[in-house]
DRENPAVO-194079 format. One line per 10 residues: for each residue x, y, z of N, C-alpha, C. Coordinates in nm, 4 decimals. Example, Ala and Ser with C-alpha at 12.3 -4.5 7.8 and 13.67 -1.06 7.14 Angstrom:
<recs>
1.3190:-0.5690:0.7800:1.2300:-0.4500:0.7800:1.3200:-0.3300:0.7800  1.2850:-0.2250:0.7080:1.3670:-0.1060:0.7140:1.2900:0.0030:0.7870
</recs>
This chain:
<recs>
1.3524:0.9247:-0.0410:1.3828:0.7790:-0.0376:1.4472:0.7385:-0.1727  1.3727:0.7699:-0.2827:1.4240:0.7400:-0.4175:1.4399:0.8653:-0.4941  1.5530:0.8850:-0.5604:1.5746:1.0049:-0.6350:1.6539:0.9687:-0.7678  1.5999:1.0111:-0.8773:1.6665:1.0017:-1.0077:1.6872:1.1385:-1.0607  1.8105:1.1644:-1.1052:1.8471:1.2976:-1.1552:1.9076:1.2899:-1.2935  1.8505:1.3660:-1.3822:1.9015:1.3739:-1.5195:1.9262:1.2388:-1.5833  1.8281:1.1502:-1.5685:1.8378:1.0147:-1.6061:1.8171:1.0031:-1.7614  1.9145:0.9432:-1.8250:1.9098:0.9191:-1.9764:1.9270:0.7740:-1.9970  1.8406:0.7113:-2.0774:1.8473:0.5698:-2.1076:1.7789:0.5423:-2.2357  1.8094:0.4368:-2.2981:1.7418:0.3974:-2.4285:1.7832:0.2646:-2.4790
1.7488:0.2409:-2.6034:1.7715:0.1174:-2.6711:1.8503:0.1400:-2.7980  1.9818:0.1209:-2.7916:2.0658:0.1486:-2.9067:2.0636:0.2960:-2.9372  2.0259:0.3391:-3.0553:2.0237:0.4774:-3.0955:1.8915:0.5487:-3.0483  1.8009:0.4655:-3.0003:1.6711:0.5235:-2.9541:1.6815:0.5697:-2.8093  1.6648:0.6983:-2.7876:1.6701:0.7529:-2.6490:1.5288:0.7459:-2.5917  1.5018:0.6751:-2.4849:1.3695:0.6676:-2.4308:1.3457:0.7592:-2.3143  1.4547:0.7925:-2.2408:1.4504:0.8895:-2.1261:1.5496:0.9985:-2.1569  1.5042:1.1255:-2.1475:1.5823:1.2409:-2.1894:1.6106:1.3333:-2.0715  1.6800:1.2834:-1.9745:1.7167:1.3693:-1.8604:1.5997:1.3858:-1.7602  1.5517:1.2646:-1.7162:1.4389:1.2596:-1.6273:1.4825:1.2934:-1.4855
1.4016:1.3713:-1.4118:1.4148:1.3972:-1.2706:1.2913:1.3494:-1.1971  1.3068:1.2635:-1.0981:1.1899:1.2134:-1.0280:1.2342:1.1771:-0.8864  1.1454:1.2096:-0.7889:1.1700:1.1747:-0.6510:1.0453:1.1026:-0.5909  1.0713:1.0129:-0.4965:0.9628:0.9444:-0.4276:0.9984:0.9502:-0.2774  0.9139:1.0086:-0.1989:0.9384:1.0217:-0.0561:0.8770:0.9002:0.0191  0.9311:0.8717:0.1361:0.8778:0.7575:0.2139:0.7246:0.7781:0.2432  0.6478:0.6717:0.2208:0.5044:0.6692:0.2437:0.4223:0.7252:0.1312  0.4864:0.7764:0.0279:0.4060:0.8363:-0.0844:0.3588:0.7254:-0.1806  0.2560:0.7591:-0.2601:0.2122:0.6787:-0.3697:0.2300:0.7690:-0.4949  0.3406:0.7561:-0.5614:0.3746:0.8361:-0.6825:0.3434:0.7666:-0.8092
0.2699:0.8372:-0.8999:0.2329:0.7799:-1.0254:0.3096:0.8476:-1.1424  0.3462:0.7625:-1.2365:0.4006:0.8150:-1.3665:0.3117:0.7761:-1.4761  0.2472:0.8707:-1.5391:0.1494:0.8483:-1.6424:0.1990:0.9043:-1.7745  0.1357:0.8535:-1.8841:0.1697:0.9089:-2.0142:0.1248:0.8106:-2.1236  0.1244:0.8511:-2.2481:0.0832:0.7688:-2.3574:0.1873:0.6585:-2.3849  0.1540:0.5647:-2.4727:0.2461:0.4651:-2.5209:0.3735:0.5287:-2.5715  0.4876:0.4738:-2.5435:0.6124:0.5244:-2.5926:0.6684:0.6430:-2.5187  0.6035:0.6790:-2.4044:0.6467:0.7935:-2.3264:0.7789:0.7724:-2.2509  0.8089:0.6414:-2.2218:0.9347:0.6059:-2.1510:0.9010:0.5578:-2.0066  0.7776:0.5253:-1.9806:0.7326:0.4900:-1.8467:0.7973:0.3584:-1.7970
0.7802:0.2537:-1.8810:0.8406:0.1224:-1.8463:0.9944:0.1303:-1.8414  1.0550:0.2046:-1.9367:1.1951:0.2187:-1.9338:1.2486:0.2849:-1.8017  1.1687:0.3739:-1.7482:1.2077:0.4387:-1.6190:1.2199:0.3290:-1.5142  1.1119:0.2459:-1.5032:1.1147:0.1466:-1.3954:1.2280:0.0404:-1.4174  1.2476:0.0056:-1.5422:1.3561:-0.0945:-1.5709:1.4950:-0.0373:-1.5408  1.5097:0.0916:-1.5609:1.6405:0.1565:-1.5314:1.6621:0.1692:-1.3828  1.5591:0.2079:-1.3110:1.5729:0.2181:-1.1637:1.6018:0.0816:-1.1002  1.5379:-0.0193:-1.1562:1.5486:-0.1577:-1.0972:1.6730:-0.2311:-1.1380  1.7539:-0.1726:-1.2333:1.8777:-0.2365:-1.2737:1.8642:-0.3262:-1.3939  1.7496:-0.3380:-1.4519:1.7267:-0.4214:-1.5749:1.7867:-0.3572:-1.6969
1.7994:-0.2238:-1.6910:1.8691:-0.1388:-1.7980:1.9664:-0.0542:-1.7317  2.0768:-0.0259:-1.8102:2.1800:0.0627:-1.7581:2.1564:0.1973:-1.8140  2.1516:0.3041:-1.7366:2.1381:0.4388:-1.7889:2.2738:0.4821:-1.8568  2.2597:0.5656:-1.9574:2.3752:0.6179:-2.0202:2.4293:0.7521:-1.9493  2.3413:0.8031:-1.8707:2.3774:0.9275:-1.7976:2.2772:0.9468:-1.6859  2.3226:1.0121:-1.5763:2.2319:1.0458:-1.4672:2.2689:0.9631:-1.3407  2.1970:0.9909:-1.2360:2.2179:0.9314:-1.1019:2.0893:0.8818:-1.0494  2.0963:0.7640:-0.9792:1.9801:0.7077:-0.9133:2.0250:0.6741:-0.7672  1.9588:0.7271:-0.6692:1.9918:0.6946:-0.5290:1.8642:0.6405:-0.4584  1.8882:0.5522:-0.3714:1.7791:0.4930:-0.2941:1.8245:0.4857:-0.1440
1.7538:0.5563:-0.0602:1.7920:0.5749:0.0787:1.9401:0.6194:0.0909  1.9717:0.7132:0.0008:2.1047:0.7748:0.0047:2.2158:0.6969:-0.0540  2.1892:0.5773:-0.1094:2.2920:0.4942:-0.1748:2.2760:0.4944:-0.3229  2.3874:0.4973:-0.3929:2.3894:0.5026:-0.5382:2.3565:0.3628:-0.5928  2.2562:0.3616:-0.6893:2.2180:0.2329:-0.7512:2.2811:0.2064:-0.8830  2.3521:0.3027:-0.9403:2.4085:0.2802:-1.0756:2.5162:0.1751:-1.0576  2.5151:0.0773:-1.1503:2.6124:-0.0282:-1.1468:2.5730:-0.1478:-1.0649  2.4650:-0.1319:-0.9908:2.4164:-0.2454:-0.9078:2.3354:-0.3452:-0.9943  2.3393:-0.4728:-0.9614:2.2604:-0.5723:-1.0291:2.1184:-0.5650:-0.9823  2.0231:-0.6213:-1.0608:1.8815:-0.6245:-1.0170:1.8713:-0.6958:-0.8805
1.9485:-0.8002:-0.8559:1.9362:-0.8759:-0.7294:1.9828:-0.7836:-0.6142  2.0917:-0.7101:-0.6343:2.1391:-0.6222:-0.5300:2.0402:-0.5176:-0.4987  1.9776:-0.4618:-0.6034:1.8795:-0.3578:-0.5852:1.7587:-0.4116:-0.5113  1.7167:-0.5305:-0.5455:1.6056:-0.5938:-0.4805:1.6346:-0.6158:-0.3322  1.7514:-0.6588:-0.2993:1.7919:-0.6892:-0.1603:1.8064:-0.5581:-0.0874  1.8221:-0.4436:-0.1527:1.8289:-0.3143:-0.0833:1.6910:-0.2665:-0.0383  1.5842:-0.3350:-0.0882:1.4492:-0.2953:-0.0453:1.3598:-0.2350:-0.1563  1.4020:-0.2521:-0.2785:1.3267:-0.1954:-0.3914:1.2832:-0.3090:-0.4841  1.1501:-0.3307:-0.4876:1.0936:-0.4419:-0.5659:1.0140:-0.3935:-0.6858  1.0196:-0.4669:-0.7939:0.9508:-0.4315:-0.9194:0.8525:-0.5426:-0.9586
0.7274:-0.5038:-0.9902:0.6327:-0.5925:-1.0568:0.6263:-0.5468:-1.2029  0.6854:-0.6241:-1.2946:0.6905:-0.5733:-1.4302:0.5545:-0.5852:-1.5031  0.5428:-0.5237:-1.6134:0.4188:-0.5312:-1.6932:0.3948:-0.6786:-1.7356  0.2749:-0.7208:-1.7225:0.2432:-0.8592:-1.7528:0.2494:-0.9589:-1.6340  0.2904:-0.9009:-1.5186:0.2886:-0.9773:-1.3862:0.3960:-1.0791:-1.3682  0.4267:-1.1628:-1.4689:0.5368:-1.2571:-1.4672:0.5287:-1.3512:-1.3445  0.4127:-1.4030:-1.3160:0.4063:-1.5096:-1.2139:0.4514:-1.6432:-1.2762  0.4773:-1.7426:-1.1925:0.5110:-1.8733:-1.2383:0.3826:-1.9591:-1.2557  0.3333:-1.9643:-1.3780:0.2018:-2.0154:-1.4041:0.1854:-2.1642:-1.3809  0.2956:-2.2417:-1.3870:0.2890:-2.3866:-1.3675:0.3002:-2.4207:-1.2190
0.3333:-2.3242:-1.1368:0.3427:-2.3505:-0.9931:0.2147:-2.3152:-0.9207  0.1968:-2.3623:-0.8002:0.0786:-2.3322:-0.7255:0.0939:-2.1866:-0.6707  -0.0203:-2.1343:-0.6231:-0.0215:-2.0032:-0.5578:0.0680:-2.0051:-0.4367  0.0675:-2.1131:-0.3656:0.1511:-2.1246:-0.2402:0.2976:-2.1200:-0.2810  0.3350:-2.1867:-0.3907:0.4750:-2.1912:-0.4327:0.5163:-2.0545:-0.4832  0.4354:-1.9899:-0.5562:0.4635:-1.8495:-0.5983:0.4921:-1.7622:-0.4787  0.4085:-1.7673:-0.3772:0.4247:-1.6815:-0.2610:0.5499:-1.7225:-0.1843  0.5831:-1.8532:-0.1823:0.7060:-1.8904:-0.1111:0.8293:-1.8325:-0.1771  0.8256:-1.8196:-0.3120:0.9406:-1.7644:-0.3838:0.9654:-1.6164:-0.3441  0.8487:-1.5490:-0.3119:0.8628:-1.4099:-0.2701:0.9435:-1.3875:-0.1450
0.9501:-1.4878:-0.0571:1.0184:-1.4741:0.0677:1.1494:-1.5437:0.0738  1.1987:-1.5937:-0.0423:1.3164:-1.6747:-0.0371:1.4433:-1.5946:0.0050  1.4437:-1.4612:-0.0297:1.5611:-1.3817:0.0075:1.5641:-1.3437:0.1577  1.4605:-1.3798:0.2287:1.4524:-1.3383:0.3663:1.5051:-1.4471:0.4610  1.5614:-1.4047:0.5700:1.6157:-1.4952:0.6716:1.5271:-1.4988:0.7939  1.4371:-1.3990:0.8079:1.3514:-1.3898:0.9282:1.2292:-1.4756:0.8991  1.2406:-1.6006:0.9138:1.1327:-1.6953:0.8757:1.0021:-1.6733:0.9515  1.0123:-1.6414:1.0827:0.8937:-1.6199:1.1624:0.8149:-1.4988:1.1129  0.8923:-1.3920:1.0834:0.8287:-1.2699:1.0340:0.7722:-1.2921:0.8910  0.8426:-1.3723:0.8139:0.7971:-1.4011:0.6757:0.6618:-1.4741:0.6856
0.6497:-1.5657:0.7813:0.5214:-1.6419:0.7975:0.4101:-1.5468:0.8388  0.4422:-1.4488:0.9234:0.3454:-1.3545:0.9662:0.3025:-1.2663:0.8508  0.3994:-1.2292:0.7626:0.3663:-1.1483:0.6434:0.2823:-1.2267:0.5472  0.3044:-1.3588:0.5357:0.2209:-1.4424:0.4476:0.0746:-1.4402:0.4960  0.0552:-1.4471:0.6222:-0.0810:-1.4384:0.6766:-0.1428:-1.3032:0.6412  -0.0601:-1.1985:0.6485:-0.1095:-1.0653:0.6227:-0.1513:-1.0520:0.4754  -0.0714:-1.1047:0.3825:-0.1108:-1.0876:0.2447:-0.2331:-1.1762:0.2094  -0.2454:-1.2911:0.2782:-0.3669:-1.3709:0.2563:-0.4938:-1.3046:0.3106  -0.4788:-1.2227:0.4111:-0.5898:-1.1410:0.4605:-0.6220:-1.0261:0.3652  -0.5113:-0.9675:0.3086:-0.5312:-0.8517:0.2184:-0.5916:-0.9014:0.0814
-0.5529:-1.0208:0.0430:-0.6052:-1.0758:-0.0858:-0.6726:-1.2100:-0.0597  -0.7952:-1.2099:-0.0100:-0.8625:-1.3299:0.0282:-0.8729:-1.4386:-0.0774  -0.8783:-1.3948:-0.2020:-0.8908:-1.4954:-0.3138:-0.7659:-1.5828:-0.3173  -0.6542:-1.5329:-0.2783:-0.5277:-1.6162:-0.2768:-0.5391:-1.7262:-0.1718  -0.6069:-1.6993:-0.0615:-0.6254:-1.8032:0.0388:-0.7164:-1.9133:-0.0148  -0.8209:-1.8674:-0.0923:-0.9133:-1.9666:-0.1518:-0.8436:-2.0518:-0.2545  -0.7532:-1.9934:-0.3284:-0.6797:-2.0608:-0.4405:-0.5408:-2.1078:-0.3973  -0.5145:-2.1124:-0.2723:-0.3775:-2.1302:-0.2189:-0.3103:-2.2560:-0.2756  -0.3755:-2.3653:-0.2918:-0.3169:-2.4845:-0.3393:-0.3362:-2.5090:-0.4943  -0.4066:-2.4130:-0.5506:-0.4331:-2.4230:-0.6940:-0.3154:-2.3728:-0.7838
-0.3219:-2.4136:-0.9075:-0.2167:-2.3714:-1.0028:-0.2360:-2.2281:-1.0398  -0.1323:-2.1466:-1.0370:-0.1374:-2.0026:-1.0575:-0.1893:-1.9704:-1.1988  -0.1528:-2.0532:-1.2931:-0.1955:-2.0268:-1.4307:-0.3475:-2.0323:-1.4515  -0.4208:-2.0887:-1.3565:-0.5655:-2.0986:-1.3700:-0.6353:-1.9787:-1.3104  -0.5560:-1.8887:-1.2422:-0.6178:-1.7671:-1.1916:-0.6609:-1.6748:-1.3053  -0.7596:-1.5923:-1.2737:-0.7961:-1.4838:-1.3696:-0.6882:-1.3802:-1.3706  -0.7006:-1.2867:-1.4670:-0.5984:-1.1793:-1.4795:-0.5900:-1.0985:-1.3536  -0.7033:-1.0631:-1.2987:-0.7047:-0.9831:-1.1762:-0.6404:-1.0639:-1.0557  -0.6777:-1.1882:-1.0466:-0.6172:-1.2691:-0.9404:-0.4665:-1.2892:-0.9594  -0.4193:-1.3028:-1.0824:-0.2768:-1.3069:-1.1060:-0.2117:-1.1772:-1.0693
-0.2782:-1.0657:-1.0891:-0.2158:-0.9388:-1.0467:-0.2019:-0.9294:-0.8968  -0.3056:-0.9769:-0.8272:-0.3049:-0.9788:-0.6791:-0.1920:-1.0705:-0.6341  -0.1748:-1.1861:-0.6981:-0.0642:-1.2722:-0.6640:0.0684:-1.2098:-0.6863  0.0911:-1.1383:-0.7907:0.2130:-1.0720:-0.8190:0.2408:-0.9662:-0.7095  0.1441:-0.8922:-0.6734:0.1636:-0.7867:-0.5679:0.1942:-0.8581:-0.4336  0.1217:-0.9644:-0.4008:0.1461:-1.0311:-0.2769:0.2825:-1.0904:-0.2729  0.3263:-1.1516:-0.3815:0.4590:-1.2106:-0.3842:0.5653:-1.1059:-0.3625  0.5486:-0.9878:-0.4243:0.6437:-0.8789:-0.4073:0.6470:-0.8295:-0.2631  0.5304:-0.8143:-0.2015:0.5167:-0.7730:-0.0654:0.5984:-0.8623:0.0309  0.5936:-0.9907:-0.0005:0.6647:-1.0892:0.0890:0.8159:-1.0700:0.0862
0.8655:-0.9950:-0.0116:1.0108:-0.9560:-0.0042:1.0369:-0.8487:0.0980  0.9268:-0.7942:0.1534:0.9280:-0.6801:0.2471:1.0066:-0.5668:0.1898  0.9634:-0.5121:0.0794:1.0350:-0.4021:0.0185:0.9981:-0.2738:0.0919  1.0929:-0.1772:0.0854:1.0654:-0.0431:0.1359:0.9856:0.0370:0.0313  1.0096:-0.0001:-0.0946:0.9435:0.0691:-0.2007:0.9046:-0.0326:-0.3076  0.7755:-0.0302:-0.3511:0.7264:-0.1251:-0.4468:0.6928:-0.0492:-0.5772  0.7594:-0.0935:-0.6854:0.7247:-0.0334:-0.8167:0.6382:-0.1314:-0.8991  0.5322:-0.0791:-0.9618:0.4380:-0.1644:-1.0368:0.4220:-0.1040:-1.1747  0.4373:-0.1803:-1.2771:0.4224:-0.1309:-1.4163:0.2805:-0.1783:-1.4644  0.1962:-0.0744:-1.4723:0.0596:-0.0874:-1.5265:-0.0225:-0.1962:-1.4577
-0.0566:-0.1819:-1.3322:-0.1363:-0.2805:-1.2621:-0.2777:-0.3035:-1.3134  -0.3269:-0.2107:-1.3905:-0.4598:-0.2270:-1.4477:-0.4629:-0.2825:-1.5875  -0.3490:-0.3130:-1.6447:-0.3387:-0.3605:-1.7838:-0.4195:-0.4854:-1.8072  -0.5195:-0.4885:-1.9015:-0.5926:-0.6005:-1.9452:-0.6957:-0.6450:-1.8436  -0.7320:-0.5600:-1.7442:-0.8265:-0.6092:-1.6417:-0.9557:-0.5354:-1.6652  -1.0631:-0.6051:-1.6225:-1.1962:-0.5455:-1.6254:-1.2083:-0.4342:-1.5275  -1.2921:-0.3351:-1.5489:-1.3023:-0.2226:-1.4547:-1.3280:-0.2621:-1.3084  -1.4176:-0.3528:-1.2865:-1.4445:-0.3978:-1.1483:-1.3198:-0.4546:-1.0806  -1.2453:-0.5351:-1.1614:-1.1229:-0.5941:-1.1021:-1.0156:-0.4864:-1.0774  -1.0064:-0.3843:-1.1666:-0.9117:-0.2783:-1.1455:-0.9454:-0.2065:-1.0125
-1.0758:-0.1842:-0.9856:-1.1161:-0.1242:-0.8595:-1.0683:-0.2043:-0.7413  -1.0778:-0.3331:-0.7513:-1.0364:-0.4225:-0.6423:-0.8801:-0.4110:-0.6176  -0.8100:-0.4152:-0.7263:-0.6651:-0.4041:-0.7246:-0.6277:-0.2746:-0.6599  -0.6907:-0.1654:-0.7014:-0.6584:-0.0321:-0.6516:-0.6957:-0.0147:-0.5016  -0.8061:-0.0790:-0.4599:-0.8416:-0.0826:-0.3190:-0.7342:-0.1435:-0.2387  -0.6823:-0.2536:-0.2886:-0.5703:-0.3262:-0.2187:-0.4459:-0.2407:-0.2107  -0.4115:-0.1693:-0.3204:-0.2958:-0.0849:-0.3214:-0.3148:0.0290:-0.2253  -0.4342:0.0843:-0.2189:-0.4567:0.1949:-0.1210:-0.4371:0.1463:0.0146  -0.4909:0.0301:0.0550:-0.4698:-0.0202:0.1865:-0.3272:-0.0476:0.2174  -0.2513:-0.0965:0.1251:-0.1069:-0.1179:0.1453:-0.0303:0.0104:0.1668
-0.0674:0.1129:0.0855:-0.0018:0.2476:0.1031:-0.0374:0.3045:0.2366  -0.1636:0.2906:0.2796:-0.2061:0.3443:0.4106:-0.1383:0.2699:0.5252  -0.0903:0.1524:0.5027:-0.0213:0.0722:0.6040:0.1248:0.1122:0.6108  0.1708:0.1991:0.5130:0.3096:0.2478:0.5207:0.3968:0.2083:0.3988  0.3440:0.1290:0.3103:0.4257:0.0869:0.1965:0.4362:0.1991:0.0919  0.5515:0.2362:0.0527:0.5812:0.3359:-0.0497:0.5590:0.2766:-0.1843  0.4934:0.3473:-0.2773:0.4613:0.2980:-0.4109:0.5061:0.3896:-0.5152  0.5593:0.3351:-0.6258:0.5857:0.4021:-0.7493:0.5155:0.3237:-0.8589  0.4156:0.3855:-0.9209:0.3271:0.3076:-1.0107:0.3203:0.3749:-1.1485  0.3448:0.2979:-1.2512:0.3305:0.3472:-1.3904:0.1899:0.3056:-1.4392
0.1219:0.3999:-1.4994:-0.0045:0.3732:-1.5604:-0.0179:0.4486:-1.6902  -0.0969:0.3878:-1.7846:-0.1309:0.4636:-1.9070:-0.2582:0.5420:-1.8875  -0.3516:0.4821:-1.8130:-0.4835:0.5499:-1.7937:-0.4723:0.6360:-1.6622  -0.5339:0.7500:-1.6642:-0.5344:0.8381:-1.5475:-0.6672:0.8287:-1.4678  -0.7546:0.7419:-1.5129:-0.8920:0.7436:-1.4583:-0.9014:0.7134:-1.3084  -0.8187:0.6220:-1.2516:-0.8349:0.5803:-1.1177:-0.7279:0.6256:-1.0232  -0.6396:0.7059:-1.0663:-0.5206:0.7319:-0.9884:-0.5383:0.8494:-0.8904  -0.6312:0.9359:-0.9173:-0.6426:1.0609:-0.8395:-0.6728:1.0381:-0.6906  -0.7413:0.9308:-0.6572:-0.7744:0.9054:-0.5160:-0.6678:0.8380:-0.4424  -0.5644:0.7894:-0.5114:-0.4496:0.7203:-0.4411:-0.3220:0.8017:-0.4469
-0.3005:0.8753:-0.5552:-0.1704:0.9416:-0.5800:-0.1384:1.0494:-0.4777  -0.0157:1.0486:-0.4279:0.0333:1.1628:-0.3562:0.0804:1.2658:-0.4537  0.1506:1.2216:-0.5530:0.1972:1.3114:-0.6584:0.1964:1.2367:-0.7952  0.1902:1.3117:-0.9039:0.1847:1.2552:-1.0396:0.2901:1.3220:-1.1224  0.3615:1.2386:-1.2033:0.4482:1.2819:-1.3160:0.3859:1.2454:-1.4473  0.3833:1.3424:-1.5373:0.3357:1.3142:-1.6714:0.4588:1.3066:-1.7691  0.4710:1.1939:-1.8375:0.5776:1.1791:-1.9325:0.5265:1.1802:-2.0727  0.6022:1.2495:-2.1589:0.5791:1.2480:-2.3025:0.7114:1.2497:-2.3756  0.7295:1.1514:-2.4657:0.8553:1.1476:-2.5458:0.9780:1.1524:-2.4563  0.9781:1.0857:-2.3466:1.0965:1.0708:-2.2626:1.1244:1.1890:-2.1742
1.0280:1.2861:-2.1661:1.0459:1.4045:-2.0822:0.9363:1.4197:-1.9790  0.9668:1.4658:-1.8637:0.8601:1.5011:-1.7658:0.8088:1.6378:-1.8125  0.6819:1.6391:-1.8539:0.6161:1.7594:-1.8990:0.5334:1.8321:-1.7961  0.5050:1.7579:-1.6859:0.4222:1.8167:-1.5839:0.4328:1.7273:-1.4600  0.4288:1.7913:-1.3401:0.4275:1.7142:-1.2209:0.3535:1.7960:-1.1133  0.2970:1.7251:-1.0140:0.2321:1.7936:-0.9096:0.1359:1.7010:-0.8326  0.0601:1.7553:-0.7391:-0.0411:1.6750:-0.6640:-0.1650:1.6615:-0.7522  -0.2470:1.5627:-0.7234:-0.3762:1.5494:-0.7923:-0.4507:1.6808:-0.7990  -0.4592:1.7522:-0.6869:-0.5344:1.8747:-0.6787:-0.4773:1.9791:-0.7755  -0.3449:1.9912:-0.7792:-0.2780:2.0805:-0.8682:-0.3077:2.0505:-1.0153
-0.3011:1.9241:-1.0462:-0.3140:1.8838:-1.1864:-0.4504:1.8827:-1.2379  -0.5509:1.8771:-1.1426:-0.6910:1.8765:-1.1811:-0.7392:2.0163:-1.2282  -0.6644:2.1179:-1.1858:-0.7054:2.2531:-1.2199:-0.6994:2.2760:-1.3685  -0.8050:2.3333:-1.4208:-0.8071:2.3816:-1.5658:-0.7692:2.2697:-1.6649  -0.7901:2.1396:-1.6251:-0.7538:2.0381:-1.7195:-0.6051:2.0215:-1.7482  -0.5193:2.0651:-1.6558:-0.3741:2.0551:-1.6720:-0.3296:1.9126:-1.7055  -0.3815:1.8125:-1.6390:-0.3446:1.6777:-1.6562:-0.3700:1.6333:-1.8017  -0.4924:1.6573:-1.8458:-0.5321:1.6134:-1.9818:-0.4448:1.6855:-2.0895  -0.4241:1.8151:-2.0661:-0.3424:1.8948:-2.1591:-0.2007:1.8396:-2.1732  -0.1413:1.8089:-2.0625:-0.0038:1.7583:-2.0591:-0.0030:1.6167:-2.1198
-0.1009:1.5346:-2.0870:-0.1026:1.3966:-2.1361:-0.1234:1.3893:-2.2844  -0.2160:1.4634:-2.3378:-0.2501:1.4550:-2.4796:-0.1659:1.5516:-2.5628  -0.1005:1.6461:-2.4984:-0.0251:1.7478:-2.5741:-0.1098:1.8618:-2.6217  -0.2371:1.8571:-2.5930:-0.3335:1.9689:-2.6242:-0.4574:1.9464:-2.5303  -0.5367:2.0477:-2.5269:-0.6637:2.0339:-2.4493:-0.7691:1.9587:-2.5261  -0.8233:1.8437:-2.4695:-0.9270:1.7665:-2.5404:-1.0434:1.8559:-2.5817  -1.0703:1.9581:-2.5014:-1.1874:2.0432:-2.5368:-1.1608:2.1205:-2.6647  -1.0317:2.1349:-2.6985:-1.0016:2.2196:-2.8183:-1.0000:2.1327:-2.9445  -1.0135:1.9964:-2.9298:-1.0036:1.9076:-3.0454:-1.1309:1.9110:-3.1215
</recs>
């Protein structure tokens, strides 16, 4: 579904991605993990058109994404929830959700999808007419995910869905993501923490210093502490 080959991108003289190869198949939940500065957010920004790569190829459902605008990429079925959620805090929950379906012409189906996200995230139904800025961090994350789903993307990318959330709230967000993935939604998720990803991930990529240093299934990476060794650059047991 999504394929990036030899992707190079950065900020001026700073190279953040150094020839990244990554693939996401239909129905998968693929995670990209790594420490701060590994290039994780840059990867999502480059795929979504917010940054232009200096080299490499990005294809989505067989179509080249290089040179496409973020709006064109979004309309092709690829949605991004950036770090920090970026909801419209002065608008109501209902208005935020309405924005998510603005690009759609199938109004009856969009209304059906609205009911579906309100069932998936019951707190949004409770807060439907309330101002989004009054939601807790976890509730805002659920709103951001629901709004993106209303675009009816084929693939949803999320940058650090657990950032700044209490552990119990993270569990709730991940339960929702698991249900969405089981319903057929393809996910590409960036995380700094590896603690909760093993039960959801189809495959995992570990980034360090702009390079993929390890990839595989959760079962593969759990063997002999491979994931920790790749993430930290050494075995924690040896420290």
